[in-house]
C-alpha positions in Angstrom: 171.0 -140.2 -69.6 171.5 -137.6 -71.5 173.0 -134.4 -70.3 174.1 -132.1 -72.9 173.8 -128.5 -73.4 173.4 -127.5 -76.6 174.0 -124.3 -78.5 171.2 -121.3 -79.3 170.6 -121.1 -82.6 170.6 -117.5 -84.0 167.0 -117.9 -85.5 165.6 -118.5 -81.4 162.6 -116.6 -80.2 163.5 -115.4 -76.4 160.5 -116.8 -74.3 159.3 -112.5 -73.3 158.8 -109.6 -74.8 162.2 -107.0 -74.5 162.3 -106.0 -71.4 162.1 -102.0 -72.4 158.6 -100.9 -73.8 159.5 -100.2 -77.5 158.4 -96.7 -76.8 160.7 -96.0 -73.3 163.6 -97.4 -75.5 163.1 -95.3 -79.0 162.6 -92.5 -76.8 166.3 -93.1 -74.5 168.3 -94.8 -77.0 167.3 -92.8 -80.6 170.3 -90.4 -81.9 169.1 -86.6 -81.5 168.2 -86.0 -85.1 166.6 -88.4 -85.7 164.3 -87.3 -82.6 165.2 -83.9 -84.0 163.8 -84.2 -88.0 159.9 -83.9 -87.6 160.4 -80.9 -85.4 162.1 -79.4 -88.4 159.8 -81.2 -90.9 157.0 -79.5 -89.2 158.4 -76.2 -89.3 159.4 -76.3 -92.6 155.9 -76.6 -94.0 154.7 -74.3 -92.2 157.4 -71.3 -93.7 156.7 -72.4 -97.2 152.4 -72.5 -96.7 152.6 -69.1 -94.7 155.3 -68.5 -98.0 153.3 -69.8 -100.6 150.1 -67.5 -99.1 151.2 -64.7 -99.7 151.5 -61.4 -97.4 148.2 -61.5 -96.9 147.5 -64.9 -95.6 148.7 -64.7 -92.2 149.5 -69.1 -91.0 152.2 -68.2 -88.8 150.4 -69.4 -86.0 150.9 -72.7 -86.8 154.0 -72.8 -85.5 152.0 -73.8 -82.5 152.7 -77.5 -83.6 156.2 -77.3 -82.7 155.9 -76.8 -78.6 153.7 -80.5 -78.3 155.2 -82.1 -80.6 159.2 -82.0 -78.6 157.5 -82.5 -75.3 156.9 -86.3 -77.0 159.9 -86.6 -79.1 162.8 -84.7 -76.9 164.5 -83.8 -73.5 163.9 -80.7 -71.8 166.7 -79.0 -73.0 166.2 -80.0 -76.6 162.3 -79.1 -76.1 163.8 -75.3 -75.5 166.5 -75.2 -78.3 163.3 -76.4 -80.4 160.6 -73.9 -79.3 163.8 -70.8 -79.7 163.8 -71.6 -83.0 160.0 -72.3 -83.4 159.3 -69.0 -81.6 163.0 -67.5 -84.2 160.4 -68.7 -87.4 157.3 -67.4 -85.7 158.6 -63.6 -85.3 160.5 -64.0 -89.2 157.1 -65.2 -90.8 154.8 -62.2 -88.7 157.4 -59.8 -89.8 157.4 -60.6 -93.5 153.4 -60.9 -93.0 153.3 -57.5 -91.6 151.3 -57.9 -88.7 153.5 -55.5 -86.6 153.3 -52.8 -89.0 149.7 -52.5 -87.7 148.2 -50.0 -85.2 146.9 -52.5 -83.2 150.0 -54.7 -81.9 148.1 -56.5 -79.5 147.8 -59.4 -81.7 151.4 -60.0 -82.5 152.6 -59.3 -78.4 149.4 -62.1 -78.1 151.0 -64.8 -80.5 155.0 -63.7 -79.0 154.0 -65.0 -75.6 151.7 -67.5 -75.8 154.0 -69.4 -77.7 156.7 -68.6 -74.6 154.3 -70.2 -72.1 153.7 -72.9 -74.7 157.2 -73.7 -74.8 158.0 -73.5 -70.7 154.9 -75.9 -70.4 156.1 -78.5 -73.1 159.4 -78.4 -71.4 157.9 -79.3 -68.2 155.6 -82.0 -70.0 159.2 -83.7 -71.4 160.6 -83.8 -67.9 157.7 -85.3 -66.5 158.0 -88.1 -69.7 161.7 -88.4 -69.1 161.1 -89.1 -65.7 157.9 -91.6 -66.1 160.0 -93.1 -69.1 162.5 -93.9 -66.2 160.5 -95.4 -63.6 159.3 -97.7 -66.4 162.5 -98.7 -67.0 163.6 -99.8 -64.0 160.4 -101.2 -63.3 160.7 -103.5 -66.1 164.5 -104.6 -64.7 163.4 -105.2 -61.8 160.2 -107.4 -63.7 162.8 -109.0 -65.7 165.0 -109.9 -62.5 162.4 -111.2 -60.5 160.9 -113.4 -63.2 164.6 -114.8 -63.8 164.4 -115.9 -60.0 161.3 -116.9 -60.2 160.5 -118.6 -63.3 164.2 -119.9 -64.4 164.2 -120.9 -68.0 165.2 -124.6 -68.6 167.6 -124.8 -71.2 167.6 -127.0 -74.0 168.2 -129.8 -72.8 167.2 -131.4 -69.1 167.8 -135.0 -68.7 166.7 -136.7 -71.2 163.9 -134.0 -72.6 164.3 -131.6 -74.8 162.4 -128.6 -73.8 160.9 -125.4 -75.0 158.9 -123.0 -73.1 157.1 -119.6 -74.1 155.4 -117.2 -71.1 152.8 -114.1 -71.6 152.3 -112.1 -68.3 148.9 -110.4 -68.6 150.1 -107.5 -66.3 150.7 -104.4 -68.0 154.5 -103.9 -67.8 155.3 -107.1 -65.8 156.6 -110.4 -66.8 155.0 -112.3 -64.3 152.2 -113.5 -62.9 150.1 -116.2 -61.9 151.3 -119.5 -64.1 154.0 -121.6 -63.0 156.8 -123.5 -64.6 159.3 -125.9 -63.9 161.9 -128.7 -65.2 163.9 -130.4 -63.2 167.1 -133.6 -64.1 166.4 -135.5 -60.7 168.2 -139.1 -59.7 163.8 -139.9 -60.6 164.6 -138.6 -64.2 163.7 -135.9 -65.5 160.6 -134.1 -63.8 158.7 -131.4 -65.5 155.3 -129.0 -63.4 153.2 -126.9 -65.3 150.1 -125.2 -63.1 147.9 -122.0 -62.7 147.5 -119.7 -59.8 144.2 -119.2 -59.2 143.7 -115.6 -59.2 145.7 -112.4 -60.1 148.4 -110.0 -58.9 150.8 -109.9 -56.4 149.4 -112.9 -54.2 149.3 -115.3 -56.8 153.0 -115.0 -57.5 153.9 -115.3 -54.0 151.5 -118.7 -54.3 153.7 -119.4 -57.0 157.2 -118.6 -55.8 155.6 -120.8 -52.7 154.9 -124.0 -55.1 157.6 -123.7 -57.2 159.8 -123.8 -54.0 158.3 -126.8 -52.9 158.6 -128.4 -56.2 162.1 -128.2 -56.8 163.1 -130.1 -53.6 160.3 -132.5 -53.5 161.5 -133.4 -57.0 165.0 -134.5 -55.6 164.1 -136.2 -52.8 160.1 -138.0 -53.2 161.4 -141.3 -55.5 157.1 -141.5 -56.4 155.3 -138.4 -58.2 152.4 -138.5 -56.0 154.4 -137.8 -53.2 155.6 -134.7 -54.6 152.4 -133.4 -55.8 151.2 -134.9 -51.8 154.2 -132.2 -50.9 153.6 -129.3 -53.4 149.7 -129.4 -51.7 151.1 -128.9 -48.0 152.6 -126.3 -49.0 150.1 -124.4 -51.0 147.6 -124.5 -47.8 150.5 -123.3 -45.9 150.9 -120.4 -48.1 148.5 -119.7 -49.8 145.6 -117.4 -49.5 142.3 -118.1 -48.3 140.3 -119.7 -50.8 143.2 -119.4 -53.1 143.9 -122.9 -55.3 146.9 -124.3 -58.1 145.8 -126.5 -61.0 148.6 -128.0 -62.0 150.2 -131.0 -64.4 153.1 -132.6 -63.2 155.0 -134.7 -65.7 158.1 -137.3 -65.1 159.9 -138.9 -67.9 162.8 -141.8 -67.5 162.8 -143.5 -70.8 161.3 -143.3 -74.4 157.7 -145.3 -74.4 156.3 -143.7 -71.3 155.5 -140.7 -69.2 154.6 -140.7 -66.1 151.5 -137.5 -65.2 150.3 -136.8 -61.6 146.5 -134.6 -62.7 145.5 -131.9 -60.4 142.3 -130.3 -61.8 145.2 -128.9 -64.5 144.2 -127.9 -68.4 145.4 -131.4 -69.6 148.1 -132.9 -72.0 148.1 -133.3 -75.7 150.5 -135.6 -77.8 151.6 -134.9 -80.8 152.8 -138.1 -83.2 155.0 -137.7 -86.1 151.7 -138.8 -88.3 150.2 -135.3 -87.4 148.1 -136.6 -85.0 146.7 -135.2 -81.7 145.5 -136.8 -78.9 144.5 -135.1 -75.8 145.3 -137.2 -72.7 142.9 -137.2 -70.1 143.6 -138.8 -67.1 141.4 -141.7 -65.8 141.5 -140.4 -62.7 141.9 -136.9 -61.8 143.0 -135.2 -58.7 141.9 -132.0 -56.7 143.9 -128.8 -57.5 146.5 -128.3 -55.1 145.6 -126.9 -51.8 141.7 -128.4 -51.9 143.3 -131.9 -50.5 140.8 -131.8 -47.3 138.0 -131.6 -50.1 139.1 -134.5 -51.1 139.1 -138.7 -50.6 142.6 -140.6 -50.7 145.6 -138.5 -52.8 147.0 -138.4 -55.5 147.4 -141.1 -57.9 150.1 -141.6 -61.2 149.4 -142.9 -64.1 150.9 -143.3 -67.5 150.2 -142.7 -71.4 153.1 -143.8 -73.8 154.9 -141.1 -75.6 157.0 -142.4 -78.3 160.4 -140.9 -78.9 159.3 -139.2 -81.5 156.1 -138.0 -80.3 156.2 -134.8 -78.7 153.9 -133.8 -75.4 152.3 -130.1 -75.8 151.4 -128.5 -72.2 150.1 -125.1 -71.2 147.9 -123.0 -68.8 144.3 -122.3 -69.2 144.8 -118.4 -70.1 146.1 -120.7 -74.0 142.9 -122.8 -74.5 140.5 -119.8 -73.2 141.7 -116.8 -75.5 138.9 -115.5 -76.8 139.0 -115.3 -81.0 138.5 -111.9 -82.5 135.7 -110.5 -84.7 133.8 -113.2 -85.8 135.6 -116.1 -83.3 135.1 -113.8 -80.3 132.5 -115.8 -78.6 135.4 -119.1 -79.7 138.5 -120.1 -77.3 141.4 -121.2 -78.8 141.1 -124.3 -80.4 144.7 -125.8 -79.5 144.4 -129.5 -80.6 142.5 -128.4 -83.8 145.6 -126.2 -84.7 148.6 -128.7 -83.3 147.3 -130.9 -85.7 146.8 -128.7 -88.3 150.4 -127.1 -87.8 151.6 -131.2 -88.5 154.5 -133.0 -86.7 157.7 -131.3 -88.4 158.6 -129.7 -85.3 160.6 -129.4 -82.9 159.5 -128.4 -79.5 161.2 -124.6 -80.1 158.9 -124.3 -83.4 156.2 -125.7 -81.9 156.0 -122.9 -79.5 157.2 -120.1 -81.8 154.2 -121.2 -83.9 151.9 -121.6 -81.8 152.4 -118.6 -79.6 152.4 -116.7 -82.7 149.3 -118.2 -83.9 147.4 -117.3 -81.2 148.5 -113.6 -81.0 146.5 -113.8 -84.5 143.4 -115.5 -83.1 142.8 -112.9 -80.4 144.0 -110.2 -82.1 146.6 -108.5 -79.5 147.8 -108.5 -76.4 146.5 -111.7 -73.9 144.5 -110.9 -71.4 145.1 -113.4 -69.1 148.6 -115.3 -67.9 149.5 -118.1 -70.5 152.6 -120.8 -70.5 153.2 -122.7 -73.2 155.4 -125.8 -73.3 156.6 -128.4 -75.3 158.4 -131.6 -74.9 160.6 -134.3 -76.9 162.8 -137.0 -76.0 166.4 -135.6 -76.4 167.5 -138.8 -78.8 164.6 -137.8 -80.9 165.7 -136.1 -84.7 163.1 -134.5 -86.2 162.1 -132.8 -89.6 164.6 -129.2 -89.3 166.5 -129.7 -87.0 170.5 -128.9 -86.6 172.8 -130.8 -84.7 172.7 -128.8 -80.9 169.6 -127.0 -81.5 167.7 -125.4 -78.9 167.1 -121.7 -77.5 166.7 -120.6 -73.9 162.8 -120.3 -73.3 
């Protein structure tokens, strides 16, 4: 078996979005003057408008825009600084317009008091916003650690195959969900599982963890792939909540020529040939999802399919094939087979996964509404167009 560890290409993309939300990262990392520049710009515009309007025009209250904007961009002490500068500008413009020289000063003092109260409120809002931002960073960091522990990213080459994975969780500010995958080099070849837990939230994550733990043990112990599936079913029954089950597809790679499958109610695999033709590998005798063996007669069965040295195998969860389009395609699901065929065959697993994922996001017009896992696997001995020496990425 091939057991080499290629280096990562600089152009490869990670399997997940950055761990910190972009707005949080911008807030915490941007330089002070970058964040303060819009505040200065607002004050400059207000001053110019008031001066151009002359003493008969009173536009100084436009400075009230400064505190809310500062609360969005600055830290609390910086908000106080911006508020103080805004107060100074308000006093200067008010004196220029001659408002304090009128017999009734109530408007003048009311304007100053109102601005001061708004600046203090903006400082408090900024403080609460910073606390919330730090909490989001902490939650995102924990989610990333949990993802790495539960869904360990496979190496670009595992045993006799080259693999690339892209996983997206539908949960907001989370990176883990009910979809699962694993790729292991075992004494019986390279074994792959991809699955989807029925349900969402923490119960689905717990079930996914139990199935993955069982797979990592059984894949090394059981020579028969059907026996691996049977052990996973028993583990699902023990750990899943009532009514919960897992669709899964188990794949075993030994040598170029063919692969072995156990299909447990999951989305069928696609085979992409070097000629660009795509074929859906429908199982002749599929088994029930994991956790429902009591409803079926007999046990899981292994079936084989041809997979030439230059072929690619595309695996996914229903979050990919059931993603609805935008606009006029709103009632349509993502046509994975058609899209893979349209892209052609000149792909490594890494480039195919990256291309399909980008196309899927264009199809939906935004974030996915369901967890989605996408995997491409090919023989490590294959050489495809555009592939460099030691290519691959940790996906």
